[in-house]
KELUM-389812 format. One line per 2 residues: number of its first residue (from 1); for each residue z negated, x, y negated of C-alpha. Coordinates in pm, 1 decimal, padded with zeros to 6 digits. Layout:
<recs>
NUM = Z:X:Y  ...
</recs>
This chain:
<recs>
1 = -02752.9:00250.2:03837.1  -02628.5:00269.5:03477.8
3 = -02542.7:00625.4:03375.2  -02430.6:00764.8:03040.2
5 = -02237.2:01092.6:03067.7  -02234.5:01297.2:02744.9
7 = -01984.0:01584.3:02760.1  -01936.2:01873.1:02519.9
9 = -01561.1:01949.4:02520.9  -01624.8:02284.4:02350.3
11 = -01861.4:02418.5:02616.5  -01754.4:02743.9:02777.8
13 = -01638.5:02630.5:03122.0  -01527.9:02274.7:03047.2
15 = -01152.6:02238.0:03083.5  -00916.0:01958.3:03179.8
17 = -00977.2:02003.0:03551.0  -01355.0:01972.0:03538.5
19 = -01382.0:01599.6:03444.0  -01133.2:01511.4:03717.5
21 = -01367.6:01675.6:03966.7  -01697.0:01560.5:03818.4
23 = -01632.2:01195.5:03733.0  -01521.8:01074.1:04080.8
25 = -01829.5:01233.4:04239.6  -02058.2:01050.4:03997.5
27 = -01876.0:00716.3:04013.8  -01949.1:00692.5:04385.2
29 = -02320.0:00659.6:04306.7  -02331.5:00505.0:03958.4
31 = -02192.6:00269.6:03697.2  -02062.7:00540.8:03467.3
33 = -01996.8:00534.2:03095.0  -01856.2:00857.3:02951.5
35 = -01838.0:00990.5:02596.5  -01750.2:01323.4:02433.6
37 = -01926.3:01495.9:02146.0  -01719.2:01554.3:01833.3
39 = -01937.0:01783.4:01620.2  -02249.0:01998.5:01633.0
41 = -02552.6:01772.2:01669.1  -02347.6:01476.2:01794.3
43 = -02523.7:01470.7:02133.3  -02855.8:01433.3:01951.0
45 = -02715.3:01144.2:01748.8  -02585.7:00972.5:02064.3
47 = -02918.6:01007.7:02246.3  -03138.3:00908.0:01953.2
49 = -03325.3:00585.1:02023.9  -03194.4:00537.7:02378.0
51 = -03433.0:00370.5:02622.7  -03421.7:00300.7:02995.1
53 = -03300.7:-00048.9:02905.7  -02984.0:00113.4:02767.9
55 = -02926.4:00355.4:03057.2  -03113.4:00453.4:03370.1
57 = -02991.1:00812.7:03344.7  -02834.5:01030.8:03074.6
59 = -02627.0:01318.7:03212.2  -02535.9:01611.3:02989.0
61 = -02224.1:01804.8:03082.3  -02254.2:02112.6:02865.0
63 = -02471.3:02417.3:02808.1  -02835.0:02461.1:02713.0
65 = -02755.9:02381.8:02349.5  -02622.9:02038.4:02445.5
67 = -02929.3:01976.9:02662.9  -03147.9:02069.2:02365.8
69 = -02968.0:01819.9:02142.9  -03010.4:01532.8:02388.7
71 = -03379.8:01608.5:02442.8  -03440.1:01610.5:02066.7
73 = -03253.2:01281.7:02036.6  -03452.0:01115.3:02314.6
75 = -03798.0:01237.8:02213.2  -03747.8:01209.4:01837.4
77 = -03920.3:01405.1:01559.6  -04271.5:01259.0:01594.1
79 = -04473.4:01428.8:01868.2  -04764.7:01184.8:01862.3
81 = -04547.8:00871.7:01862.6  -04277.2:00989.4:02101.8
83 = -04164.4:00741.2:02369.3  -04338.9:00755.9:02705.8
85 = -04126.5:00917.8:02979.4  -04101.7:00591.3:03174.7
87 = -03949.0:00427.9:02865.8  -03673.5:00688.8:02838.5
89 = -03361.2:00737.5:03048.6  -03405.2:01000.6:03315.3
91 = -03228.5:01325.5:03231.0  -02970.7:01510.1:03441.1
93 = -02751.0:01813.2:03376.4  -02409.5:01933.3:03491.8
95 = -02365.6:02294.5:03375.9  -02055.1:02381.4:03175.5
97 = -02190.4:02627.3:02917.8  -02218.8:03005.7:02923.1
99 = -02572.5:03061.0:03058.3  -02674.2:02714.6:03187.8
101 = -03033.8:02831.1:03230.8  -03192.3:02486.2:03255.0
103 = -02945.6:02346.0:03507.7  -02975.8:02654.3:03727.2
105 = -03355.6:02650.5:03699.8  -03339.0:02294.0:03832.7
107 = -03147.0:02422.1:04134.1  -02794.4:02312.0:04045.3
109 = -02494.7:02533.3:04126.8  -02326.4:02687.2:03824.8
111 = -01994.5:02526.5:03924.0  -01964.9:02183.2:03754.4
113 = -01794.6:02015.3:04051.0  -02050.6:02139.5:04301.4
115 = -02332.0:02043.9:04063.6  -02189.9:01691.2:04027.1
117 = -02177.5:01645.2:04404.4  -02538.7:01758.8:04439.3
119 = -02643.4:01537.3:04149.0  -02476.4:01234.1:04309.4
121 = -02693.5:01284.0:04616.9  -03009.7:01316.4:04408.4
123 = -02920.8:01002.6:04212.5  -02884.9:00811.1:04538.0
125 = -03222.7:00932.9:04662.5  -03397.2:00880.0:04327.2
127 = -03549.3:01229.7:04325.5  -03717.4:01307.6:03991.5
129 = -03963.4:01549.0:03833.0  -04177.7:01487.6:03525.1
131 = -04169.7:01796.5:03305.9  -04344.3:01933.7:02997.3
133 = -04129.0:02022.8:02697.6  -04181.6:02293.9:02437.3
135 = -04210.6:02242.0:02064.6  -04140.9:02490.8:01782.7
137 = -04038.9:02472.4:01415.5  -04006.9:02094.2:01427.7
139 = -03775.8:02103.5:01732.6  -03814.4:02037.8:02102.5
141 = -03695.0:02305.6:02344.2  -03659.6:02327.0:02721.2
143 = -03552.8:02687.8:02796.9  -03689.7:02956.8:02564.5
145 = -03772.2:03071.8:02212.7  -03690.4:03417.9:02081.3
147 = -03839.0:03591.5:01778.5  -03663.2:03917.2:01695.2
149 = -03439.7:04105.9:01939.6  -03294.3:03831.3:02158.8
151 = -03249.6:03605.2:01855.8  -03052.2:03885.3:01688.5
153 = -02830.4:03903.1:01998.2  -02772.3:03526.4:01988.3
155 = -02687.1:03548.8:01618.5  -02435.6:03823.9:01691.8
157 = -02279.2:03618.3:01970.6  -02243.4:03318.4:01741.6
159 = -02061.6:03530.8:01483.3  -01815.5:03646.5:01750.0
161 = -01761.8:03292.1:01875.5  -01676.9:03195.0:01520.3
163 = -01400.8:03455.4:01535.5  -01268.6:03313.8:01862.6
165 = -01423.5:03574.9:02095.7  -01562.4:03434.3:02422.5
167 = -01926.0:03489.2:02516.7  -01867.7:03703.6:02825.8
169 = -02130.6:03919.6:02994.8  -01951.2:04231.1:02868.2
171 = -01957.6:04114.2:02507.2  -02321.9:04016.0:02548.0
173 = -02398.9:04364.9:02679.0  -02233.6:04535.0:02382.1
175 = -02424.2:04324.6:02129.9  -02752.2:04363.7:02319.4
177 = -02711.4:04743.0:02327.7  -02651.7:04753.2:01953.4
179 = -02954.9:04530.4:01891.1  -03171.1:04747.5:02119.4
181 = -03079.5:05061.7:01924.0  -03161.1:04884.1:01600.0
183 = -03492.5:04770.3:01746.4  -03590.2:05126.1:01834.9
185 = -03508.9:05249.0:01486.7  -03683.6:04963.6:01305.2
187 = -03939.9:04791.2:01532.7  -04056.1:04461.8:01378.4
189 = -04430.9:04487.4:01467.9  -04482.8:04130.0:01584.2
191 = -04837.7:03997.6:01611.7  -04923.0:03753.5:01891.2
193 = -05229.8:03531.8:01911.1  -05310.5:03289.6:02193.3
195 = -05621.9:03072.7:02151.5  -05861.2:03091.2:02443.5
197 = -05845.5:02716.0:02492.3  -05465.2:02738.8:02536.6
199 = -05492.2:02945.9:02856.0  -05439.3:02796.2:03202.7
201 = -05294.0:02479.3:03054.0  -05207.4:02306.2:03383.0
203 = -05390.5:02516.9:03642.8  -05718.2:02404.1:03801.0
205 = -06016.7:02607.0:03686.6  -06107.7:02784.7:04010.8
207 = -06406.7:03023.5:04020.0  -06326.9:03397.5:04042.5
209 = -06271.1:03535.5:04391.7  -06436.6:03847.8:04529.6
211 = -06147.4:04076.6:04436.4  -06179.3:03997.3:04064.0
213 = -06379.9:04233.3:03843.7  -06701.2:04077.9:03714.9
215 = -07005.8:04290.1:03630.1  -06817.3:04620.2:03614.2
217 = -06544.3:04491.3:03383.5  -06578.0:04600.4:03022.9
219 = -06695.7:04326.2:02790.9  -06402.7:04121.0:02658.2
221 = -06157.0:04289.0:02895.0  -05957.0:04099.7:03157.2
223 = -05870.4:04238.8:03500.9  -05505.7:04333.3:03545.2
225 = -05253.1:04263.3:03816.0  -04934.0:04424.5:03937.8
227 = -04808.4:04188.2:04206.4  -04739.9:03823.9:04284.4
229 = -05004.8:03824.1:04560.0  -05289.0:03716.8:04331.4
231 = -05497.8:04035.4:04371.2  -05650.5:04165.2:04047.2
233 = -05733.3:04529.1:03977.1  -06023.5:04674.3:03785.2
235 = -05910.4:04829.6:03455.1  -05875.8:05206.0:03480.3
237 = -05888.8:05493.0:03232.7  -05514.4:05455.0:03190.6
239 = -05580.6:05121.7:03020.2  -05834.5:05246.8:02765.9
241 = -05585.6:05287.8:02483.4  -05439.7:04947.0:02563.0
243 = -05786.2:04793.6:02558.1  -05865.4:04937.6:02215.3
245 = -05554.0:04764.5:02082.1  -05689.9:04434.2:02212.4
247 = -05401.4:04377.4:02453.8  -05467.3:04331.2:02822.9
249 = -05225.9:04294.9:03111.5  -05309.9:04008.8:03342.1
251 = -05149.0:03709.8:03499.4  -05190.9:03356.8:03371.5
253 = -05421.4:03272.8:03662.4  -05652.1:03569.4:03596.2
255 = -05997.1:03487.2:03454.5  -06023.3:03529.8:03078.3
257 = -06245.8:03405.6:02800.6  -06168.4:03396.7:02429.7
259 = -05855.1:03450.1:02225.6  -05578.4:03690.0:02326.7
261 = -05451.3:03908.9:02041.6  -05165.3:04159.2:02059.3
263 = -05067.5:04355.1:01745.2  -04758.6:04568.7:01682.8
265 = -04533.3:04419.3:01951.9  -04165.3:04520.9:01916.5
267 = -04018.9:04263.4:02156.9  -04136.4:03925.4:02283.9
269 = -03996.3:03600.7:02420.0  -04152.7:03265.1:02506.8
271 = -04007.2:03093.6:02812.8  -04016.6:02749.5:02967.6
273 = -03802.1:02841.5:03269.8  -03759.7:03103.4:03538.1
275 = -03534.8:03301.5:03497.1  -03562.9:03352.2:03121.9
277 = -03183.6:03359.7:03093.0  -02870.0:03495.0:03258.4
279 = -02632.7:03775.8:03166.6  -02325.4:03646.1:03344.1
281 = -02433.6:03604.7:03707.1  -02736.7:03829.5:03660.6
283 = -03072.2:03652.4:03624.6  -03311.6:03803.7:03369.8
285 = -03662.0:03753.8:03505.1  -03948.5:03816.5:03265.7
287 = -04214.3:03594.2:03424.6  -04162.1:03558.4:03801.2
289 = -04444.8:03306.2:03833.6  -04320.8:03069.6:03564.9
291 = -04236.6:02715.3:03675.9  -04078.9:02421.9:03497.3
293 = -04392.8:02224.0:03579.4  -04620.4:02470.3:03398.6
295 = -04672.5:02522.1:03027.9  -04529.0:02824.0:02842.9
297 = -04491.7:03182.9:02957.9  -04513.0:03484.1:02727.1
299 = -04343.7:03818.4:02786.9  -04385.8:04118.2:02557.3
301 = -04283.8:04482.2:02564.9  -04567.4:04674.5:02403.1
303 = -04393.3:05013.7:02409.5  -04013.9:05057.4:02391.0
305 = -04010.8:05435.2:02345.2  -03833.8:05679.6:02574.2
307 = -03675.1:05621.3:02912.1  -03974.4:05414.9:03020.6
309 = -03915.8:05158.9:02747.4  -03555.6:05109.3:02852.5
311 = -03659.8:05103.4:03217.2  -03913.7:04828.7:03151.4
313 = -03645.0:04617.1:02986.2  -03388.9:04683.8:03260.6
315 = -03648.7:04596.9:03522.1  -03607.9:04232.1:03421.3
317 = -03230.7:04229.1:03476.2  -03066.1:04116.7:03798.5
319 = -02994.4:04381.8:04059.0  -03173.8:04646.0:03851.4
321 = -03492.5:04498.4:03997.8  -03381.9:04637.6:04333.8
323 = -03331.0:04989.6:04204.0  -03643.6:04994.7:03987.1
325 = -03868.2:04828.2:04244.1  -04181.4:05037.4:04286.1
327 = -04179.0:05177.0:03932.2  -04492.2:05083.8:03740.8
329 = -04427.0:04946.8:03392.2  -04760.0:04768.4:03357.6
331 = -04872.9:04990.1:03069.5  -04569.9:04877.2:02867.2
333 = -04537.4:04510.9:02963.1  -04753.6:04209.6:02891.2
335 = -04698.2:03873.6:03057.5  -04900.2:03556.3:03063.4
337 = -04815.4:03220.8:03221.3  -04920.8:02858.1:03176.6
339 = -05018.5:02874.8:02808.2  -05014.4:02568.9:02581.5
341 = -05005.2:02741.7:02238.6  -04868.0:03075.9:02118.1
343 = -04872.7:03203.1:01757.6  -04614.9:03467.0:01657.0
345 = -04601.6:03641.9:01319.4  -04444.3:03937.3:01140.5
347 = -04455.2:04085.0:00791.7  -04080.4:04053.3:00737.3
349 = -03868.7:03749.4:00832.4  -03714.5:03780.3:01180.1
351 = -03424.7:03601.3:01351.4  -03519.9:03301.0:01564.1
353 = -03337.7:03138.1:01853.7  -03424.5:02808.6:02021.4
355 = -03258.2:02735.3:02356.1  -02985.6:02985.6:02280.8
357 = -02904.8:02855.6:01931.7  -02990.4:03037.6:01608.4
359 = -03258.7:02893.0:01382.0  -03362.4:03000.9:01029.7
361 = -03541.5:03334.8:00999.0  -03915.7:03317.4:00943.0
363 = -04237.0:03521.8:00943.3  -04444.8:03275.8:01149.6
365 = -04387.0:03060.2:01456.4  -04625.9:02837.9:01647.8
367 = -04494.3:02746.7:01992.3  -04659.0:02466.9:02190.7
369 = -04610.3:02292.2:02523.8  -04634.0:01913.0:02538.8
371 = -04708.9:01784.6:02891.4  -04541.7:01493.1:03073.1
373 = -04250.6:01439.3:02835.1  -03938.6:01375.5:03044.2
375 = -03832.1:01254.8:03387.1  -03554.9:01479.8:03517.0
377 = -03325.1:01432.5:03817.2  -03390.0:01741.8:04027.4
379 = -03528.4:01879.4:04350.6  -03905.9:01833.5:04370.2
381 = -03982.7:02206.1:04335.6  -03838.8:02515.0:04169.8
383 = -03560.4:02664.0:04385.3  -03654.9:03016.9:04277.4
385 = -03571.1:03203.6:04596.7  -03241.7:03022.3:04659.7
387 = -03111.4:03045.6:04303.0  -03215.4:03405.7:04242.9
389 = -03108.2:03514.6:04588.7  -02762.6:03365.2:04541.1
391 = -02727.7:03525.3:04198.0  -02829.0:03866.1:04329.7
393 = -02597.4:03844.2:04629.1  -02306.0:03763.1:04398.5
395 = -02391.1:04045.2:04156.8  -02233.6:04387.6:04158.2
397 = -02467.3:04685.9:04208.3  -02544.6:04879.9:03893.1
</recs>
């Protein structure tokens, strides 16, 4: 098996010891060629035009930004004329960045040596998954897209990195707190529109079950849900104000007809993975039912005021889920899974981040999911319980 290893020497956890641990593990299972990136965008240049005739597998040793570069190089700029997945090298990842969301979502340990040993076993067994890939602002993405708050945090982190300050969880927390205060003072009022035909992009169209509201549900209103069990509740009086704003809380598998429109949203993120990201060892979980095999997930905070607004945000973070379990934030949160197209807009230009890297500010974004783009070396299913459980066990209580 011919394998090209592309390593980013500037990634957070890559030091002189890591290659000496990673390379021998991979050489036992492959014919390995290794190269290092020399500048921003170099991984994209290396991967551009590669086919399976050049390499059976391309392994990225770096963070999510390096993965993003390689995916953009492999798939190219033309969505309609992109290579078929069977024509491209299969993709694999060894995490050595700061968050490593994609590698961890695939079930790899965050330690590069341990990840390389697991990858060697998967290469020997030929285990692959064919995944969709997101598209936004002329770029492919595999992890997430932020419009507003989280993009401002990423921008702040990049400024600190430019001054030689490492991207630790503590530094991230300081910047995020500052951005949150700014958000409360000057909320951006983001508008979200999801076309009706973009819903349930990969799910089979099952008929409603008996526990779903039908005749008694208000016209144009979708039943809501508060658990992962699949049971849907009838809307109550508490949702009347929400309904008049045109925003409804429901899961991606809940029945719905027509477009979904949400005005005046202060915070939103579009995700391709579960978790959305990590703050150090802490997973940040916005859409628990998201899967790499599905299309996009949307998460939005509709109300950030008061203690409840902060509580809703903290509810997504690591061990805080334990302490806030049982609190009901459904009147503040909106989440929707398995969506193929999401339109985001604002009056004023907002910061944008794509897979953890800053992009130019804009007033409009259209985010899409393109199915069956890449073959990836990974376990056949999302290791949600194992990965999240390990992260939570290794986290300190708040």
